[in-house]
FIFIZA-18783 format. One line per 8 residues: number of its first residue (from 1); for each residue x, y, z of C-alpha. Coordinates in steps of 0.02 Angstrom, whole numbers, plus 50000, padded with zeros to 5 digits. Example, Ala and Ser with C-alpha at 12.3 -4.5 7.8 and 13.67 -1.06 7.14 Angstrom:
2
1> 50615,49775,50390 ~ 50684,49947,50357
***
This chain:
364
1> 49886,49672,51183 ~ 49732,49718,51283 ~ 49621,49572,51334 ~ 49450,49566,51252 ~ 49374,49545,51425 ~ 49439,49716,51476 ~ 49344,49795,51332 ~ 49184,49706,51385
9> 49208,49764,51566 ~ 49238,49943,51512 ~ 49079,49939,51408 ~ 48977,49863,51549 ~ 49041,49992,51673 ~ 48991,50142,51568 ~ 48866,50267,51633 ~ 48698,50238,51546
17> 48686,50414,51474 ~ 48862,50401,51405 ~ 48826,50229,51335 ~ 48669,50294,51250 ~ 48769,50438,51175 ~ 48902,50319,51111 ~ 48770,50208,51031 ~ 48685,50360,50951
25> 48851,50416,50877 ~ 48884,50236,50815 ~ 48713,50224,50731 ~ 48724,50393,50647 ~ 48901,50365,50583 ~ 48857,50192,50518 ~ 48700,50254,50432 ~ 48797,50391,50343
33> 48937,50278,50285 ~ 48817,50143,50224 ~ 48761,50270,50092 ~ 48942,50277,50027 ~ 48954,50089,49992 ~ 49005,50063,49810 ~ 48928,49919,49713 ~ 48999,49792,49594
41> 48924,49801,49418 ~ 48920,49714,49250 ~ 48881,49782,49077 ~ 48832,49662,48934 ~ 48860,49716,48755 ~ 48765,49642,48607 ~ 48921,49560,48531 ~ 48954,49456,48687
49> 49073,49575,48778 ~ 49055,49582,48965 ~ 49137,49725,49059 ~ 49119,49762,49243 ~ 49193,49806,49409 ~ 49210,49697,49564 ~ 49221,49790,49730 ~ 49295,49699,49880
57> 49353,49748,50052 ~ 49536,49734,50104 ~ 49571,49586,50218 ~ 49650,49683,50362 ~ 49643,49863,50419 ~ 49753,49949,50547 ~ 49684,50096,50643 ~ 49795,50220,50734
65> 49699,50306,50875 ~ 49792,50448,50965 ~ 49807,50441,51154 ~ 49954,50547,51207 ~ 49887,50719,51257 ~ 49707,50658,51259 ~ 49603,50502,51220 ~ 49491,50503,51069
73> 49356,50368,51068 ~ 49269,50469,50932 ~ 49417,50437,50818 ~ 49397,50251,50849 ~ 49215,50258,50790 ~ 49259,50365,50640 ~ 49395,50247,50582 ~ 49319,50079,50630
81> 49141,50104,50566 ~ 49187,50136,50381 ~ 49295,49977,50389 ~ 49151,49879,50464 ~ 49031,49944,50331 ~ 49157,49900,50195 ~ 49165,49722,50259 ~ 49343,49715,50325
89> 49366,49548,50412 ~ 49504,49596,50536 ~ 49532,49765,50618 ~ 49687,49803,50720 ~ 49694,49955,50835 ~ 49855,50033,50899 ~ 49845,50170,51030 ~ 49972,50245,51152
97> 49931,50220,51334 ~ 50016,50347,51451 ~ 50062,50264,51618 ~ 50010,50098,51535 ~ 49827,50136,51571 ~ 49711,50128,51419 ~ 49564,50246,51412 ~ 49408,50157,51473
105> 49291,50243,51350 ~ 49406,50196,51205 ~ 49399,50015,51262 ~ 49209,50026,51274 ~ 49201,50095,51096 ~ 49312,49950,51037 ~ 49190,49827,51114 ~ 49042,49915,51031
113> 49132,49900,50862 ~ 49173,49716,50891 ~ 49361,49744,50885 ~ 49463,49604,50959 ~ 49643,49663,50934 ~ 49697,49820,51026 ~ 49883,49847,51054 ~ 49960,49970,51177
121> 50087,50054,51065 ~ 50095,50226,50990 ~ 50196,50339,50875 ~ 50300,50281,50728 ~ 50323,50110,50812 ~ 50137,50077,50797 ~ 50136,50119,50611 ~ 50287,50007,50580
129> 50207,49863,50674 ~ 50047,49872,50573 ~ 50138,49898,50408 ~ 50267,49760,50425 ~ 50190,49644,50553 ~ 50281,49541,50685 ~ 50295,49360,50742 ~ 50124,49375,50824
137> 50037,49505,50713 ~ 50006,49490,50526 ~ 50033,49649,50427 ~ 49881,49750,50377 ~ 49829,49810,50203 ~ 49782,49989,50246 ~ 49822,50106,50391 ~ 49707,50249,50438
145> 49694,50372,50581 ~ 49770,50539,50635 ~ 49926,50567,50738 ~ 50073,50683,50774 ~ 50212,50725,50654 ~ 50303,50561,50690 ~ 50147,50461,50651 ~ 50115,50559,50492
153> 50296,50539,50434 ~ 50292,50352,50470 ~ 50132,50332,50369 ~ 50214,50425,50225 ~ 50365,50308,50233 ~ 50265,50146,50233 ~ 50147,50200,50093 ~ 50170,50073,49953
161> 50201,49934,50078 ~ 50023,49966,50133 ~ 49891,50092,50082 ~ 49856,50244,50193 ~ 49712,50364,50208 ~ 49808,50529,50202 ~ 49950,50627,50277 ~ 49862,50727,50411
169> 49933,50876,50503 ~ 49872,50984,50648 ~ 49686,51023,50656 ~ 49614,51176,50568 ~ 49456,51276,50561 ~ 49406,51410,50438 ~ 49251,51519,50462 ~ 49164,51629,50334
177> 49059,51759,50423 ~ 48952,51907,50371 ~ 48876,52047,50476 ~ 48734,51932,50532 ~ 48848,51805,50621 ~ 48840,51779,50809 ~ 49010,51830,50879 ~ 48986,51722,51032
185> 48970,51569,50919 ~ 49115,51625,50810 ~ 49235,51644,50956 ~ 49203,51477,51039 ~ 49206,51387,50871 ~ 49378,51458,50835 ~ 49436,51397,51003 ~ 49360,51224,50975
193> 49509,51188,50863 ~ 49638,51291,50954 ~ 49618,51181,51109 ~ 49668,51027,51011 ~ 49850,51070,50990 ~ 49973,51215,50997 ~ 50000,51188,50808 ~ 49814,51198,50767
201> 49756,51346,50664 ~ 49595,51446,50677 ~ 49557,51569,50537 ~ 49404,51678,50515 ~ 49371,51782,50359 ~ 49232,51910,50372 ~ 49161,52056,50276 ~ 49126,52152,50437
209> 49253,52248,50541 ~ 49130,52251,50686 ~ 49113,52061,50681 ~ 49303,52046,50677 ~ 49328,52160,50828 ~ 49191,52085,50935 ~ 49245,51906,50896 ~ 49423,51946,50945
217> 49362,52012,51113 ~ 49252,51859,51140 ~ 49398,51743,51105 ~ 49500,51827,51241 ~ 49355,51809,51362 ~ 49326,51626,51324 ~ 49510,51582,51338 ~ 49504,51615,51526
225> 49371,51479,51546 ~ 49453,51336,51452 ~ 49535,51189,51539 ~ 49665,51180,51401 ~ 49686,51368,51398 ~ 49877,51365,51383 ~ 49868,51255,51227 ~ 49728,51359,51153
233> 49814,51524,51194 ~ 49975,51472,51104 ~ 49876,51410,50954 ~ 49780,51574,50942 ~ 49935,51681,50968 ~ 50041,51591,50840 ~ 49920,51519,50713 ~ 49756,51609,50734
241> 49697,51757,50631 ~ 49544,51859,50581 ~ 49544,51934,50408 ~ 49425,52069,50347 ~ 49386,52073,50160 ~ 49292,52196,50052 ~ 49169,52066,49987 ~ 49109,51890,50018
249> 49173,51839,49848 ~ 49348,51890,49900 ~ 49328,51798,50066 ~ 49275,51636,49976 ~ 49419,51647,49854 ~ 49542,51666,49997 ~ 49464,51522,50094 ~ 49470,51411,49940
257> 49657,51446,49931 ~ 49675,51396,50113 ~ 49570,51239,50087 ~ 49535,51210,50274 ~ 49502,51046,50358 ~ 49339,51113,50432 ~ 49243,51259,50358 ~ 49098,51344,50445
265> 48987,51460,50343 ~ 48905,51584,50463 ~ 48810,51695,50343 ~ 48628,51746,50315 ~ 48608,51624,50171 ~ 48745,51492,50186 ~ 48675,51373,50055 ~ 48689,51509,49924
273> 48877,51509,49950 ~ 48895,51319,49939 ~ 48918,51311,49748 ~ 49064,51431,49763 ~ 49157,51331,49896 ~ 49277,51214,49808 ~ 49403,51158,49937 ~ 49364,51104,50114
281> 49368,50939,50208 ~ 49197,50962,50288 ~ 49077,51108,50265 ~ 48962,51162,50409 ~ 48817,51270,50352 ~ 48723,51389,50466 ~ 48729,51461,50640 ~ 48672,51302,50726
289> 48803,51187,50649 ~ 48962,51199,50751 ~ 49114,51099,50700 ~ 49108,50989,50856 ~ 48941,50917,50802 ~ 49036,50842,50657 ~ 49174,50778,50769 ~ 49058,50668,50868
297> 48883,50633,50813 ~ 48822,50709,50649 ~ 48876,50558,50545 ~ 49006,50611,50416 ~ 49185,50564,50452 ~ 49294,50680,50553 ~ 49457,50610,50485 ~ 49487,50750,50360
305> 49625,50819,50247 ~ 49730,50958,50321 ~ 49866,51080,50268 ~ 49780,51128,50106 ~ 49764,50948,50048 ~ 49576,50965,50040 ~ 49614,51025,49863 ~ 49645,50844,49813
313> 49603,50732,49961 ~ 49433,50677,50029 ~ 49373,50635,50205 ~ 49403,50457,50263 ~ 49265,50349,50187 ~ 49210,50170,50155 ~ 49309,50162,49991 ~ 49473,50185,50086
321> 49445,50009,50151 ~ 49399,49936,49980 ~ 49478,49903,49813 ~ 49411,49881,49637 ~ 49449,49747,49510 ~ 49406,49765,49325 ~ 49307,49623,49245 ~ 49332,49586,49059
329> 49260,49443,48955 ~ 49256,49435,48762 ~ 49159,49313,48655 ~ 49226,49255,48486 ~ 49113,49381,48399 ~ 49177,49521,48511 ~ 49360,49488,48480 ~ 49331,49467,48294
337> 49246,49637,48293 ~ 49384,49743,48373 ~ 49533,49626,48393 ~ 49626,49684,48236 ~ 49618,49866,48294 ~ 49691,49810,48460 ~ 49832,49717,48371 ~ 49872,49870,48264
345> 49891,49975,48421 ~ 50009,49846,48492 ~ 50108,49848,48328 ~ 50135,50035,48345 ~ 50217,50006,48514 ~ 50329,49868,48447 ~ 50249,49737,48559 ~ 50244,49589,48441
353> 50184,49461,48567 ~ 50042,49576,48620 ~ 49984,49589,48439 ~ 50003,49404,48403 ~ 49912,49358,48566 ~ 49759,49443,48493 ~ 49778,49390,48309 ~ 49792,49204,48351
361> 49616,49215,48422 ~ 49535,49298,48272 ~ 49415,49194,48170 ~ 49478,49131,48001
***
């Protein structure tokens, strides 16, 4: 376990400009997620029935923050802030530390978020620790955060023992582009995901053969400049593609089938296409909205569904750290009014005690 003092020292030692950037990201992410906060409510009927919903935060949340190939303080902010907004009392962070040296910026981000428990453990072991607990660590209620295939598989196995956010795979980007798109932007945006991981996928669908050809050339040129060029090159070679369609309608249909984690819309009128886009984790509209702006500082969460699961999963949000309880209260008048119908329904299912439980309360 990393001492709280180390987090304070890491924060104090940060360069001022970097500290200001971290605070800006924190404030924007927090402001966005505060708008997601669900509310408890009550509804009062004239016969004395009270129905409602009570929304409460889970007691403990476990955050897995990757740290093998690279350190991701941004993932700490994206996972911790929704939990903070939800009102989670205890947050536990597990992160791998190559050479036993935690990333200083990650520690500084933990201090900014007020996190006290950071454990140097990664992979499936970290998921098991948070899900089942130990002699010194109480089990959590929900585990969130991205990781490699071992982390994802472990999360799948412990689901039911705890809640999880989603089963996330390698990063993805999809781009819809027409003849007005800037090929320089398109190329580097495709590579912004390719440099994550050899398994990442970068897919562009365009209505223009010229855009396709020029973007492909630009990708090759940019690859030579990247620090992680070997990773990006393998990703592009094995999982990257540019598809040319006869119409934008065809392009959108195909992209909806892919349901990418990130979707950039680089067209003349991107907001006109928005109603037709059904499946994407996050949608970036316009030439000046690159995917990385969403990774760090825009505000919406960057923990997103992958592998086509955007068809039924949502981005990580405040509600992932909350649960809802139904509230029901009947007066004598209320149960007299609809109790017999309830008992009849119980009779049809052969549940005698259910029916009698209602009928003994009916007015004579």
